[in-house]
N, C-alpha and C positions, 0 to 999 in steps of 0.2 A: 595574496598569492604571489610567490616569487616568480620572476621571469626566468624562462629556460634559456640555456645556451647550448651550443653544439657540442660542448665538451662534457655535458652531463652523461655519465656512463650508464645510468639506471634505465633510461627510456629508449625504447626502440622507435623505429619510424612510425609504427602503428600507434604507439603511446603518444608521440608528439602530435599526431593527427587528432587523437582524442582530446589532448590538452587544448588544442586550438578550438575544438568544438565546445569544450567547457567554457572557455573565455567568451565565445560567441553567445552561449546560453546565458551566461551571467550578464551579458549586455542586452538581454531581452530577445534574442533570436530564437523563435519557437522552432524553426527548422533544425536548429542545432540540438535541441532537446529531442526532437523526433528522430534524428539520426543516431544519437546515443542510444535511444531506446531500441531502434531497429538493429543496431550493431550487436547488442548484448542480450536482448530479450530472450531469444531462444536458448542461449547457453545458460542464462540464469534460471530459466524455467526448468531445464533438464537437471540442473544441479539441485534445485529445490525438490524435484520429483524423486531424485535418488535419496534425499534426506528424509522425506516424509511419506513416500510411497502412496501418494494420493493425488490424483490429477487436480481436483478442486482446490485442495490445500496448496498445491504447488503453484497454481495460477494466482491465488490470493497472495501468497508469499512473494511471488514475482512482482505483483503490483505494489505491494508494500515496500519491497526493496528499492524499486525505482522511486517511489514516492519519498522515502526517507533520504535517498541519495540526492534527489533533486532539491529537497528542502535544505540539505546541508552542503550544497554544492560549493558555497563560499569557503567551506572548511577543507576542501580538497587541496592537498599539497602535491605539486608535480615531482616531489622527491621519488614517488612511486607511480606506476601506471594507473590510470583511471580504472581499468578493469580490475586490478588488484584491490583497490579501495572499494569498488562497487561490490565485489564478491565477498569482501570482509563484512560489509554492512548486511548483505543478504544472508550470509552464513550465521552471523550473530543473531539476527532476527529469527531465523528458522530454529535455531537452538532454543531461544526463549519460548517460541511457539510450541515446540515439542515438549519442553519441560512443563509448561502449563497444561498441555493436553494430557500428559502422563499423570500429572497430579489430579486432574479432573477425573480421569479414569479410575485412579486409586480410590477416589472418594465417591464413586458411583454406587448406585443401589445394588450392583452386582458384586460388591466387595465380599470377601470371604468372612463369614461369621466366625467369631472366635469359638474355640471348642467348648468353652464353659458357658456359652450362650445357647440355651435350649428353647427359648420362647420365640415365637414368630415376631418379626420386626416389621410388620406391615406399616407401622406408623412412620417408618423412614421413607416411605414412598409418597412423594408429594404429587398432588393432582396437577395436570397440565393446564387446568382451567384457571384463568385469572380471577382473583377476587375483585370486588368493586373498587377497592383502593388501587390495586395494580392496574386495573382497566383505566382508571382516571389518570394515573401517572403516565401510562403508555400513550393516552390520547394527548396529554400535555406535551410529551416529548415529540410526538408527530407534528403538532402545531408549531412548536419551536423550530423543528427542522425545516418546515415550509417557510417560516419567517426568515431563517438564515439563508436558505436558497434564494429567496427573493431579494436578499441584500447583496448578492454577488454581482459582479460586473455582468452585463448582458451576455457576452460570449461564453462565460463560464456557467452562468445560470442555465442557458439554453442547452449546453452539452450535458450538464448534470441531469436536467429534466428528460432529455432524449434517451440517455443511457439507463438511468435508474427508474424513472417514472414511466416513460413510454416503452422501456425495455427494448430499444433498438440496438442492433449490433454495430460494431465499429464501422463495418462496411456500409450499412444503411445510413448512418450519420454522415459518413464521408460523401455519399451521393447527395444527400439533402443539403449539406453545407458547402458542397463543391470544394472539398479539401482532401488531401491525401490521408490514408488510414494512419500513417505514422504521425502526422500532425494531430489528428484527432486523439490518438492515444496519449501523446505528449500533453496536450491541453487538458485531457481528462485527468491525468495525474496532477497537474497544477490545480485544477478545479477541486479535486479531492482534498488536496492539502489546504486550500483556502477554506473549504467547508469544515475540515477537521479543526483548524485553528479557531474558526468562529465558534464552533461547538464548545471547545475548551474554554475560550474566553467567556462565553455565556455561562458555562457551568461554574466558573470561578466567581462570577458575580452573584450567583444564587445564594 
């Protein structure tokens, strides 16, 4: 990452401040991650909401955007503002999500039957009940997930368990761990990335 100088015309005072946070985050400062999250979470969320018109999807896309950005933080170049880089990541991810969702809808059981098809196509409808093989596979995946969670560092393991298994809110975790909500969210993003990387590595070994 190139050092900035005062003659750089591309960055505002706000962008310089963000860049300093990025440098601190790359040096392991968790508070810097939390502040970056706090500064842009709401604006990213509402941008995602405008794109997908669904609150749950917008929340998931916001989480994914920060997760991807934090994972690629070393790739950020101060040639442009951090916010510009972040929103590009968020926008591209949302576009991919909407494209996949549209394709899924096109292939749903509600698809328009061609005019030359007169017979009932009930065989296109698949039961939601898992067959024995699928049940076994699902059980194996669950067991693998718990093994991977247990392999995480204690602070990440605990926060993953509290949020996903115990279903505690950010605020409740904040109280239990005596940490700010912003720090909790930042560490949760890091924990999710570690968990995802572990899952990918394990999948590649199978």
